[in-house]
C-alpha positions as CSV (number, residue, x, y, z in Angstrom):
1,M,0.0,0.0,0.0
2,S,1.4,3.4,-0.9
3,T,2.4,6.0,1.7
4,A,-0.2,8.4,0.4
5,R,-2.9,5.8,0.4
6,S,-2.0,4.8,4.0
7,A,-2.2,8.5,5.0
8,R,-5.6,8.8,3.5
9,F,-6.8,5.7,5.3
10,R,-5.5,7.1,8.6
11,S,-7.1,10.4,8.0
12,S,-10.4,8.7,7.2
13,R,-10.4,6.6,10.3
14,L,-9.5,9.6,12.5
15,M,-12.4,11.6,11.0
16,V,-14.8,8.7,11.9
17,L,-13.8,9.0,15.6
18,F,-14.9,12.6,15.9
19,V,-18.2,12.3,14.0
20,V,-21.0,12.4,16.6
21,L,-24.0,14.0,15.1
22,L,-26.5,13.0,12.5
23,C,-26.2,15.0,9.3
24,T,-28.6,17.8,8.5
25,A,-30.4,17.9,5.2
26,A,-28.1,20.6,4.0
27,A,-25.0,18.6,5.0
28,C,-26.2,15.5,3.3
29,A,-27.4,17.2,0.1
30,A,-24.0,17.2,-1.4
31,P,-21.8,14.2,-0.4
32,G,-18.2,15.1,0.0
33,T,-18.9,18.8,0.5
34,P,-16.2,20.2,2.9
35,L,-17.6,21.2,6.3
36,T,-17.7,24.8,7.2
37,A,-17.8,26.5,10.6
38,T,-21.6,26.7,10.4
39,T,-22.2,23.2,9.2
40,T,-23.2,20.4,11.6
41,P,-20.6,17.7,11.7
42,A,-21.8,14.9,9.5
43,W,-21.3,11.4,8.3
44,P,-19.7,10.7,5.9
45,P,-16.5,12.6,6.8
46,A,-15.0,14.6,4.0
47,G,-11.5,13.3,4.7
48,G,-9.8,10.5,2.9
49,R,-10.8,11.5,-0.6
50,G,-8.9,10.3,-3.6
51,P,-7.2,12.3,-6.3
52,C,-10.0,12.3,-8.9
53,T,-12.6,15.1,-9.2
54,V,-16.1,13.7,-9.8
55,S,-19.1,14.6,-11.9
56,R,-22.5,13.1,-11.5
57,T,-25.2,12.3,-14.1
58,T,-28.6,11.3,-12.7
59,D,-31.4,9.0,-13.9
60,V,-29.5,7.4,-16.8
61,A,-31.5,4.8,-18.6
62,V,-30.5,1.1,-18.1
63,P,-32.4,-1.1,-20.4
64,M,-33.3,-4.7,-19.3
65,R,-33.7,-7.7,-21.6
66,D,-37.5,-7.5,-21.3
67,G,-37.7,-3.8,-22.3
68,I,-38.1,-2.4,-18.8
69,V,-35.9,0.6,-18.1
70,L,-34.2,1.0,-14.8
71,R,-32.6,4.3,-13.8
72,A,-29.1,4.9,-12.4
73,D,-26.8,7.7,-11.3
74,I,-23.3,7.7,-12.6
75,Y,-20.4,9.2,-10.6
76,R,-17.6,9.7,-13.1
77,P,-14.0,10.4,-12.1
78,A,-12.0,12.9,-14.1
79,T,-9.3,10.7,-15.6
80,T,-8.2,9.7,-19.1
81,R,-7.3,6.1,-18.0
82,P,-9.9,3.3,-18.1
83,V,-11.1,2.5,-14.6
84,P,-13.2,-0.2,-12.9
85,V,-16.9,0.2,-12.2
86,I,-18.5,-0.1,-8.8
87,L,-22.2,-1.0,-9.0
88,Y,-24.7,-0.5,-6.2
89,R,-28.2,-1.9,-6.9
90,T,-30.8,-0.9,-4.2
91,Q,-34.5,-0.9,-3.3
92,Y,-33.8,1.8,-0.7
93,D,-33.2,4.8,-3.1
94,K,-30.1,5.2,-5.2
95,N,-29.8,8.8,-4.0
96,T,-29.2,7.8,-0.4
97,A,-26.9,4.8,-1.0
98,Q,-27.0,3.6,2.6
99,V,-24.8,6.4,3.8
100,Q,-27.0,6.9,6.8
101,P,-27.2,5.8,9.5
102,F,-23.4,6.1,9.6
103,R,-22.6,3.2,7.3
104,F,-21.0,3.7,3.9
105,Q,-19.0,6.6,2.5
106,S,-20.8,8.4,-0.3
107,P,-20.6,7.2,-4.0
108,D,-18.9,10.4,-4.7
109,W,-16.2,9.6,-2.2
110,F,-15.6,6.2,-3.8
111,A,-15.5,7.7,-7.2
112,S,-12.9,10.2,-6.1
113,H,-10.5,7.2,-5.8
114,C,-10.8,6.9,-9.6
115,Y,-13.7,4.4,-9.9
116,L,-16.8,4.8,-12.0
117,V,-19.6,4.4,-9.5
118,V,-23.1,3.5,-10.5
119,T,-26.1,3.6,-8.1
120,E,-29.2,2.0,-9.5
121,D,-32.8,1.7,-8.3
122,I,-34.0,-1.9,-8.7
123,R,-37.2,-2.6,-10.7
124,G,-40.4,-1.0,-9.6
125,V,-39.1,1.5,-6.9
126,Y,-38.1,5.1,-6.9
127,A,-36.9,6.2,-10.4
128,S,-36.9,2.7,-12.1
129,G,-39.7,1.3,-14.2
130,G,-41.5,-2.0,-14.0
131,T,-43.3,-3.8,-11.2
132,F,-41.6,-4.4,-7.9
133,S,-41.4,-8.0,-6.6
134,E,-38.8,-8.9,-4.0
135,F,-36.0,-11.3,-5.3
136,T,-38.0,-12.0,-8.5
137,H,-36.1,-10.0,-11.0
138,D,-32.7,-9.4,-9.5
139,Q,-30.8,-12.3,-11.1
140,N,-31.6,-11.2,-14.7
141,D,-31.7,-7.5,-13.9
142,G,-28.4,-7.9,-12.0
143,Y,-26.8,-9.6,-14.9
144,D,-28.0,-7.0,-17.4
145,S,-26.9,-4.1,-15.1
146,V,-23.4,-5.5,-14.6
147,E,-22.9,-6.0,-18.3
148,W,-24.3,-2.6,-19.1
149,A,-22.0,-1.0,-16.6
150,A,-19.0,-2.8,-18.0
151,Q,-19.6,-1.1,-21.3
152,L,-19.8,2.4,-20.0
153,P,-17.3,4.9,-21.6
154,G,-14.2,5.0,-19.5
155,S,-14.7,1.5,-18.0
156,N,-11.9,-1.0,-18.0
157,G,-14.4,-3.8,-18.1
158,K,-14.2,-4.9,-14.5
159,V,-17.2,-4.5,-12.2
160,G,-17.4,-4.8,-8.5
161,M,-20.5,-4.5,-6.3
162,Y,-21.3,-3.4,-2.7
163,G,-24.1,-2.7,-0.3
164,S,-25.8,-4.0,2.9
165,S,-28.8,-6.2,3.7
166,Y,-31.0,-6.5,0.6
167,V,-28.4,-4.6,-1.4
168,G,-26.1,-7.5,-0.4
169,A,-28.8,-9.9,-1.7
170,T,-28.7,-8.0,-5.1
171,Q,-25.0,-8.8,-5.3
172,W,-25.5,-12.6,-4.7
173,L,-28.4,-12.7,-7.0
174,A,-26.3,-11.0,-9.8
175,A,-23.4,-13.4,-9.1
176,E,-25.7,-16.4,-9.4
177,A,-26.4,-15.4,-13.0
178,A,-22.6,-15.3,-13.6
179,P,-22.2,-12.1,-15.7
180,P,-18.8,-12.3,-17.3
181,H,-17.6,-8.9,-16.3
182,L,-18.4,-9.2,-12.6
183,A,-15.1,-9.5,-10.8
184,T,-15.9,-9.3,-7.1
185,I,-18.7,-8.5,-4.6
186,V,-18.7,-7.1,-1.1
187,P,-22.0,-8.2,0.4
188,T,-22.7,-6.8,3.9
189,N,-25.2,-8.1,6.5
190,T,-26.9,-10.5,4.2
191,S,-27.9,-14.1,4.0
192,S,-27.3,-17.4,2.2
193,D,-31.0,-18.3,1.9
194,Y,-34.2,-16.2,1.8
195,Y,-36.2,-18.8,3.6
196,Q,-33.9,-20.1,6.3
197,G,-32.4,-17.2,8.3
198,W,-34.2,-14.5,6.4
199,N,-38.0,-14.8,6.4
200,Y,-38.0,-17.9,8.6
201,E,-35.7,-19.5,11.1
202,D,-35.9,-23.3,11.7
203,G,-39.7,-23.1,10.9
204,A,-40.5,-20.0,12.9
205,F,-41.6,-16.8,11.1
206,R,-39.2,-13.8,11.7
207,L,-42.1,-11.5,12.6
208,N,-40.3,-8.5,14.0
209,F,-38.1,-8.3,10.9
210,V,-40.4,-9.2,8.1
211,E,-43.6,-7.3,8.8
212,P,-42.1,-3.9,9.6
213,W,-39.5,-4.2,6.8
214,A,-42.1,-5.1,4.2
215,M,-44.4,-2.4,5.4
216,G,-42.0,0.5,6.0
217,D,-39.4,0.0,3.4
218,L,-40.8,-2.0,0.5
219,A,-44.6,-1.6,0.1
220,V,-44.5,2.2,0.6
221,A,-41.8,2.7,-2.0
222,A,-43.5,0.4,-4.5
223,A,-46.9,2.2,-4.0
224,R,-45.4,5.6,-4.6
225,R,-43.6,4.4,-7.7
226,R,-46.8,3.1,-9.3
227,G,-48.7,6.3,-8.3
228,D,-51.0,4.7,-5.6
229,T,-50.8,7.5,-3.1
230,A,-53.7,6.2,-1.0
231,A,-52.0,2.8,-0.4
232,A,-48.7,4.6,0.3
233,A,-50.3,6.9,2.9
234,E,-52.2,4.0,4.6
235,L,-49.0,1.8,4.8
236,D,-46.9,4.7,6.0
237,H,-49.5,5.7,8.7
238,A,-49.9,2.1,9.9
239,Y,-46.1,1.6,10.2
240,K,-45.6,4.8,12.1
241,S,-48.6,4.8,14.3
242,D,-49.3,1.2,15.3
243,I,-46.6,-1.3,14.3
244,A,-46.7,-2.8,17.8
245,G,-50.4,-3.6,17.4
246,L,-49.9,-4.9,13.9
247,L,-47.3,-7.4,15.1
248,R,-50.1,-8.9,17.2
249,F,-52.5,-9.0,14.3
250,T,-53.5,-12.5,13.1
251,P,-53.8,-14.1,10.7
252,Y,-50.9,-12.6,8.9
253,D,-52.4,-13.3,5.5
254,R,-55.1,-10.8,6.3
255,L,-52.9,-8.0,7.5
256,T,-55.0,-5.0,6.7
257,P,-52.4,-2.4,5.5
258,F,-51.2,-4.8,2.8
259,Q,-54.7,-4.9,1.4
260,P,-54.9,-8.6,0.8
261,E,-57.8,-8.1,-1.6
262,N,-55.7,-5.9,-3.8
263,P,-52.9,-7.8,-5.6
264,A,-51.1,-4.7,-6.6
265,V,-50.1,-3.7,-3.1
266,A,-47.9,-6.5,-1.7
267,P,-48.4,-9.8,-3.5
268,W,-44.8,-10.8,-2.7
269,F,-45.6,-10.6,1.1
270,F,-48.5,-13.0,0.7
271,D,-46.2,-15.4,-1.3
272,W,-43.9,-15.4,1.7
273,I,-46.8,-16.4,4.0
274,R,-48.0,-19.1,1.7
275,H,-44.5,-20.6,1.2
276,R,-43.8,-21.3,4.9
277,T,-41.6,-24.3,4.1
278,A,-38.2,-24.5,2.3
279,D,-39.6,-25.3,-1.1
280,D,-38.6,-24.5,-4.7
281,F,-40.0,-21.0,-4.4
282,W,-37.1,-20.2,-2.1
283,R,-34.5,-22.5,-3.6
284,Q,-34.6,-20.7,-6.9
285,W,-32.9,-17.7,-5.4
286,A,-30.8,-19.0,-2.4
287,P,-27.1,-18.2,-2.8
288,N,-26.2,-21.5,-1.1
289,Q,-27.6,-23.3,-4.2
290,Y,-25.3,-21.5,-6.5
291,Y,-21.8,-21.5,-5.0
292,P,-20.4,-23.9,-7.8
293,K,-21.5,-21.3,-10.4
294,I,-19.7,-18.4,-8.7
295,T,-16.0,-17.9,-9.5
296,I,-15.1,-14.5,-8.0
297,P,-13.5,-13.3,-4.7
298,V,-16.0,-12.2,-2.0
299,L,-15.5,-10.0,1.0
300,D,-18.3,-10.7,3.5
301,F,-19.1,-8.3,6.4
302,E,-21.3,-9.6,9.2
303,G,-22.1,-8.7,12.8
304,W,-22.4,-10.9,15.9
305,Y,-25.9,-9.6,16.5
306,D,-26.9,-9.2,12.9
307,A,-30.2,-10.6,11.6
308,F,-28.3,-12.6,8.8
309,L,-25.1,-13.6,10.6
310,N,-25.7,-17.3,10.2
311,G,-26.3,-17.0,6.5
312,G,-23.3,-14.8,6.0
313,V,-21.0,-17.3,7.7
314,Q,-22.5,-20.0,5.5
315,N,-21.7,-17.9,2.4
316,F,-18.0,-17.7,3.5
317,T,-17.7,-21.4,4.3
318,G,-19.7,-22.5,1.3
319,M,-17.6,-20.5,-1.1
320,V,-14.4,-21.7,0.5
321,A,-15.5,-25.3,0.1
322,G,-17.5,-25.2,-3.1
323,A,-17.0,-22.1,-5.2
324,G,-16.7,-22.7,-9.0
325,S,-12.9,-22.1,-9.3
326,S,-9.8,-22.7,-7.3
327,F,-9.1,-18.9,-7.5
328,A,-12.5,-18.1,-5.9
329,R,-12.1,-20.8,-3.2
330,A,-8.7,-19.3,-2.2
331,N,-9.8,-15.7,-2.2
332,Q,-12.7,-15.5,0.3
333,R,-12.6,-13.2,3.3
334,M,-15.1,-12.6,6.2
335,V,-15.1,-9.8,8.7
336,I,-17.4,-10.2,11.8
337,G,-17.7,-7.2,14.2
338,P,-19.7,-6.3,17.3
339,W,-22.6,-5.0,15.3
340,D,-26.3,-5.4,14.9
341,H,-27.9,-4.9,11.5
342,I,-27.9,-1.1,11.5
343,G,-25.3,0.0,14.1
344,W,-21.7,-0.3,12.8
345,G,-20.0,1.1,15.9
346,R,-19.6,4.6,14.7
347,P,-20.1,7.5,17.2
348,G,-23.4,8.5,15.7
349,S,-24.8,5.1,14.9
350,T,-27.9,3.7,16.6
351,E,-26.9,0.3,17.8
352,A,-27.7,-1.3,21.1
353,P,-26.2,0.7,24.1
354,K,-23.9,-2.1,25.2
355,L,-22.4,-2.2,21.7
356,K,-22.1,1.5,21.5
357,E,-20.2,1.5,24.8
358,L,-17.3,-0.4,23.1
359,G,-16.1,2.8,21.6
360,P,-14.0,3.4,18.5
361,I,-12.3,0.0,18.5
362,A,-15.7,-1.4,17.4
363,S,-16.2,0.8,14.4
364,S,-16.5,-1.1,11.1
365,P,-13.5,-0.7,8.8
366,I,-15.7,-1.4,5.8
367,N,-15.0,1.7,3.7
368,D,-11.2,1.6,3.8
369,L,-11.1,-2.2,3.6
370,M,-13.5,-2.3,0.7
371,L,-11.5,0.2,-1.2
372,A,-8.3,-1.8,-0.6
373,W,-10.1,-4.9,-1.8
374,W,-11.2,-3.2,-5.0
375,D,-7.8,-1.7,-5.6
376,H,-6.4,-5.3,-5.6
377,Y,-9.0,-7.2,-7.5
378,L,-10.2,-4.5,-9.9
379,K,-7.0,-2.5,-10.4
380,G,-4.3,-5.1,-9.7
381,M,-2.6,-3.3,-6.9
382,N,-0.2,-5.3,-4.7
383,N,-1.4,-3.9,-1.3
384,G,-1.6,-6.9,1.1
385,I,-5.0,-8.1,-0.1
386,G,-5.4,-11.4,-2.0
387,T,-2.6,-13.5,-0.5
388,G,-4.3,-16.7,-1.8
389,N,-5.3,-17.7,1.7
390,D,-8.9,-17.4,3.0
391,R,-9.1,-15.1,6.0
392,V,-11.4,-14.3,8.9
393,D,-11.1,-11.1,10.8
394,Y,-13.3,-11.1,13.9
395,F,-13.9,-9.0,17.0
396,Q,-13.8,-10.8,20.3
397,M,-16.2,-9.3,22.8
398,G,-15.2,-9.4,26.4
399,S,-11.6,-8.7,25.6
400,N,-12.8,-6.2,23.0
401,T,-10.0,-7.0,20.6
402,W,-9.7,-7.8,16.8
403,H,-8.2,-11.0,15.7
404,T,-7.3,-12.7,12.4
405,T,-7.4,-16.4,11.5
406,T,-8.0,-18.8,8.7
407,G,-11.0,-21.1,8.5
408,W,-14.3,-21.3,10.3
409,P,-14.9,-22.6,13.0
410,L,-11.5,-21.4,14.3
411,P,-8.7,-23.9,14.1
412,G,-8.2,-25.6,17.5
413,T,-11.8,-25.2,18.6
414,Q,-12.9,-27.7,21.2
415,T,-16.6,-28.5,21.1
416,T,-17.4,-28.7,24.9
417,P,-20.5,-30.4,26.3
418,M,-22.3,-28.6,29.1
419,Y,-25.1,-30.8,30.5
420,L,-28.4,-29.5,31.8
421,S,-29.5,-30.6,35.3
422,S,-31.8,-29.4,38.1
423,G,-33.8,-30.4,41.0
424,G,-37.0,-29.9,38.9
425,H,-37.2,-26.2,39.5
426,A,-35.1,-24.4,36.9
427,N,-37.9,-21.8,36.4
428,T,-36.7,-18.1,36.5
429,G,-33.2,-16.8,37.0
430,D,-33.4,-17.8,40.6
431,G,-34.2,-21.5,39.8
432,D,-32.0,-24.5,40.6
433,G,-30.9,-25.3,37.0
434,V,-27.2,-25.9,36.5
435,L,-24.9,-26.4,33.5
436,T,-22.1,-28.9,34.2
437,T,-19.4,-30.8,32.3
438,I,-20.5,-33.9,34.3
439,P,-22.8,-36.1,32.2
440,A,-26.4,-36.3,33.3
441,A,-27.3,-38.4,36.4
442,P,-29.3,-41.6,35.9
443,T,-32.4,-39.9,37.3
444,T,-33.0,-36.2,37.8
445,P,-36.5,-34.6,37.9
446,A,-37.7,-32.9,34.8
447,D,-38.4,-29.2,34.5
448,R,-41.9,-28.0,33.6
449,Y,-43.6,-24.8,32.6
450,R,-46.8,-23.7,30.7
451,Y,-46.4,-21.8,27.5
452,D,-49.3,-19.5,26.6
453,P,-49.1,-18.0,23.1
454,T,-51.3,-15.1,24.1
455,N,-48.6,-14.1,26.7
456,P,-45.3,-14.9,25.0
457,V,-41.9,-14.3,26.4
458,P,-40.8,-10.8,25.3
459,S,-37.8,-10.4,23.1
460,A,-34.8,-8.8,24.7
461,G,-32.2,-8.2,22.1
462,G,-30.7,-11.0,19.9
463,H,-30.1,-11.4,16.2
464,S,-33.2,-9.5,15.1
465,C,-33.8,-6.7,12.7
466,C,-34.7,-3.9,12.6
467,S,-35.6,-2.2,15.8
468,V,-38.6,0.0,15.5
469,E,-38.8,2.5,18.3
470,G,-40.5,0.9,21.3
471,V,-40.9,-2.4,19.5
472,G,-38.4,-5.2,19.8
473,T,-34.7,-4.8,20.2
474,Q,-31.5,-6.2,18.6
475,G,-28.1,-6.8,20.1
476,P,-27.0,-7.5,23.7
477,Y,-29.3,-6.5,26.6
478,D,-29.6,-7.4,30.2
479,Q,-31.9,-10.4,30.5
480,R,-32.8,-10.2,34.2
481,Q,-36.3,-8.9,33.7
482,V,-37.2,-11.7,31.1
483,E,-35.8,-14.3,33.6
484,Q,-38.4,-13.3,36.2
485,R,-41.0,-15.3,34.2
486,P,-41.9,-18.8,35.3
487,D,-42.0,-20.0,31.6
488,V,-38.3,-19.3,31.3
489,L,-35.9,-22.0,32.5
490,T,-32.3,-21.1,33.3
491,Y,-29.3,-23.4,33.7
492,T,-26.1,-21.8,34.9
493,T,-22.5,-22.9,35.5
494,D,-20.5,-22.3,38.6
495,P,-18.3,-19.2,38.5
496,L,-15.5,-19.8,36.0
497,T,-12.1,-20.3,37.5
498,H,-10.3,-19.0,34.4
499,D,-10.9,-17.0,31.3
500,T,-12.8,-18.9,28.6
501,D,-12.9,-18.0,24.9
502,I,-16.3,-18.9,23.4
503,T,-16.0,-18.4,19.7
504,G,-18.0,-20.2,17.0
505,P,-21.4,-21.8,16.5
506,M,-23.3,-23.2,19.4
507,S,-26.1,-25.8,19.6
508,L,-28.5,-27.3,22.2
509,T,-29.6,-30.9,22.1
510,L,-32.9,-30.9,24.0
511,Y,-35.1,-33.8,25.1
512,A,-38.6,-32.4,25.5
513,A,-42.2,-33.2,25.5
514,S,-45.3,-31.0,24.9
515,S,-49.0,-31.5,25.5
516,A,-49.6,-29.9,22.0
517,P,-49.3,-31.2,18.5
518,D,-46.8,-28.5,17.7
519,T,-44.9,-26.0,19.7
520,D,-41.6,-24.1,19.8
521,W,-38.4,-24.5,21.7
522,T,-36.1,-21.5,22.2
523,A,-32.5,-21.3,23.5
524,K,-30.4,-18.3,24.5
525,V,-26.8,-18.4,25.7
526,D,-25.8,-15.6,28.2
527,V,-22.9,-14.5,30.3
528,V,-23.7,-13.7,33.9
529,H,-21.3,-11.2,35.4
530,P,-20.3,-10.9,39.0
531,D,-22.4,-7.8,39.4
532,G,-25.5,-9.9,38.5
533,S,-26.1,-8.6,35.1
534,V,-27.0,-11.2,32.5
535,V,-26.1,-10.4,28.8
536,N,-27.2,-12.5,25.9
537,L,-24.5,-13.8,23.4
538,N,-26.9,-15.3,20.9
539,N,-30.0,-17.3,20.5
540,G,-31.9,-19.9,18.4
541,I,-35.4,-21.4,17.9
542,Q,-36.8,-24.7,16.7
543,R,-40.4,-25.2,15.6
544,A,-41.2,-28.7,16.7
545,G,-43.0,-29.6,13.5
546,F,-39.8,-28.7,11.5
547,R,-37.5,-30.8,13.7
548,D,-36.6,-33.3,10.9
549,S,-37.2,-31.2,7.8
550,L,-37.6,-27.6,6.8
551,S,-39.5,-28.6,3.7
552,R,-41.7,-31.4,5.0
553,P,-43.0,-30.5,8.5
554,S,-44.8,-33.1,10.6
555,P,-46.8,-33.0,13.9
556,I,-45.5,-34.3,17.2
557,A,-47.5,-36.7,19.4
558,P,-48.6,-34.9,22.6
559,G,-46.8,-36.2,25.6
560,Q,-44.1,-38.0,23.6
561,V,-40.4,-37.2,24.2
562,Y,-38.5,-36.0,21.1
563,R,-34.8,-35.1,20.7
564,Y,-34.4,-31.6,19.2
565,T,-31.4,-29.7,18.0
566,I,-31.6,-26.0,18.4
567,N,-29.0,-24.0,16.4
568,V,-27.8,-21.1,18.5
569,W,-26.1,-18.6,16.3
570,P,-22.4,-17.9,16.6
571,T,-20.6,-15.6,18.9
572,S,-17.1,-14.6,20.1
573,Y,-16.8,-13.7,23.7
574,L,-14.0,-13.9,26.2
575,T,-15.6,-14.7,29.6
576,R,-13.5,-13.8,32.6
577,A,-12.8,-15.7,35.8
578,G,-15.8,-15.1,38.0
579,D,-18.3,-14.9,35.1
580,R,-20.9,-17.7,34.7
581,I,-22.4,-19.1,31.5
582,R,-26.2,-19.4,31.4
583,L,-28.6,-21.1,29.1
584,E,-32.2,-20.0,28.9
585,V,-34.9,-22.4,27.6
586,S,-38.4,-21.4,26.8
587,S,-41.0,-21.6,24.0
588,S,-41.4,-18.1,22.7
589,D,-39.4,-15.0,21.8
590,F,-41.9,-12.3,20.7
591,P,-41.9,-10.3,18.6
592,Q,-38.6,-11.6,17.1
593,F,-40.6,-14.7,16.1
594,D,-44.2,-15.5,15.7
595,P,-45.7,-17.2,18.7
596,N,-46.5,-20.9,18.0
597,P,-50.3,-21.3,18.6
598,N,-49.8,-24.9,19.8
599,T,-52.6,-26.1,17.7
600,G,-50.8,-27.6,14.7
601,D,-51.8,-24.6,12.6
602,W,-49.9,-21.3,12.4
603,L,-50.8,-17.7,12.7
604,G,-50.1,-17.0,9.1
605,D,-53.6,-18.3,8.2
606,S,-55.2,-19.1,11.6
607,T,-56.1,-17.3,14.8
608,R,-56.7,-20.4,17.0
609,T,-54.4,-20.7,20.0
610,Q,-54.1,-22.9,23.1
611,P,-51.7,-23.2,26.0
612,A,-49.1,-26.0,26.1
613,D,-47.6,-27.8,29.1
614,Q,-43.9,-28.3,28.4
615,T,-41.5,-30.8,29.9
616,I,-37.7,-30.6,29.6
617,L,-35.8,-33.8,30.5
618,H,-32.1,-34.1,31.4
619,D,-31.4,-37.5,32.9
620,A,-29.0,-40.2,31.6
621,A,-31.6,-41.5,29.1
622,H,-32.3,-38.0,27.9
623,P,-28.9,-36.1,28.1
624,S,-29.9,-32.6,27.2
625,V,-26.7,-30.8,26.5
626,L,-25.4,-27.4,25.3
627,L,-22.4,-27.6,23.0
628,L,-20.0,-24.7,23.3
629,P,-17.1,-23.8,21.0
630,I,-14.2,-23.3,23.3
631,V,-10.9,-22.0,22.0
632,P,-8.0,-22.7,24.3
633,V,-6.8,-19.5,26.1
634,T,-3.1,-19.7,27.1
635,R,-2.6,-16.0,27.6
636,E,-4.3,-12.6,27.2
637,P,-5.3,-12.4,23.6
638,A,-2.9,-10.4,21.5
639,G,-5.4,-8.5,19.4
640,L,-4.9,-6.2,16.4
641,P,-4.4,-2.6,17.4
642,S,-7.5,-1.6,15.4
643,A,-10.0,-3.0,12.9
644,P,-8.2,-4.3,9.7
645,T,-8.2,-1.9,6.8
646,H,-6.2,-4.1,4.3
């Protein structure tokens, strides 16, 4: 990396540390405009710009193969040399480009580093023509947009992509179509499957994410684009005035603001409700079905509390194992930081308070690292990127340090069993449930509770998205209030005698019986600090009917004991001597997930509910056990001095 480039990176990072206020409309109107004494400090910072001056052309026509015209803005650097193209395809307005809240630098900033930058509205929203339908068109439209961008005057023929959440999905969907000029993608906070880990999770509907997202971000923009001002106003009002009440509305297929009788408003939402299993409807788009067709390097960014963390990890491991070329398999990289879906650690971002307390060390390096990535793979610069070895950069919470390794799970990880046990009264945080390395005794009494879907356990953080004010949360939160409920069982270790590094995926093998023909089982792994605070590391859920198959659910026999595996999403946390590890077990996590009605139906097309009497077994014949990924700790971790930028 050149001295000048390194200086620009340092300048950019220092500017990030001092940015503390949201931008005003005036400051945001012209990305890259230098701040004056009368301007509110803003994100993105003006520092770190490249040598090229930039001009912008708006609403350029991008023809698709079926005649529909999309619209794009082009940020063109002033240079006589051919340069790569960076393409950003969004449903969230090409003019905003996910700069706020405190995420990406502006397209103008990237273009100043001598890239042609194209921001494009996807089909049917904002400036682009056609009819919006989530996922439906983004393989073909992505292919066509990449190839169109590669032919722009001044292009060197290489195209990269970037963007977060659904803008990450547009990258994978384009890569699935294998456009010949697509050279790399940088998908952020996005998944490997749009059934599992996006709309549903092990059979449960991701209610707190899907409904507000569909209502507040998708349906309103589509209604405005087609000129349906009445529908747009109704959706916007419902989202802003009563989203908490709407999350309790059943059945979901009659959700009033989506006007189920009007197929123009949100037919895609009702498709999601009808397709509640992992069928061909979802497989046609899932990135994990296409790894052998994808032959490009990928830089994945994820967060420990992000809504799509599990899928992002699968994208990395799946490409390492099964990408369509040896070059691609050897040039994958994943960065996982202490972030939720929206908060990226910057001073003005809106993440959970406990994440914000981590300070500047936790800020995402995405802009500088992404630029270095493009410089190597699109411009051929020898800057430390692309050594031919897959790489994982991750933030270890607890020690609050960055680390670099190869492979996932981490080399040397020891899967450690922690067995559940109790005297039959594990209910609440004050119960007698324990976690121990000693295998289950021949006979121990079972734990019992009643789960009532009309009074579900409230969500307190976790890998949700996206927090609506006053409704649901994402990230780490103190769990003590939730643990006061009798329908929450807790199992806790003795105080740890030494520091313990928990890094990787977790799982719970649970032997359980229910009085219902279907129900849910939830698991949450926490760290209990000596001051009594209880902080969640991550969580999982298993719908009983989906215990054996996500595509072919089957009922359970009331009263019969079944063995369930609950996938608890990954974490990285250095627990300290004196901390304790705790497991919470229950049957609901609302509104993160839809409450199971315990009837064998589901609330997507039914309103019937009934209570269920739940039994958790943990004797020798039914060894319920939490499997933790323990990385041996021989000394205080020697972390990187800051987040990696190359």
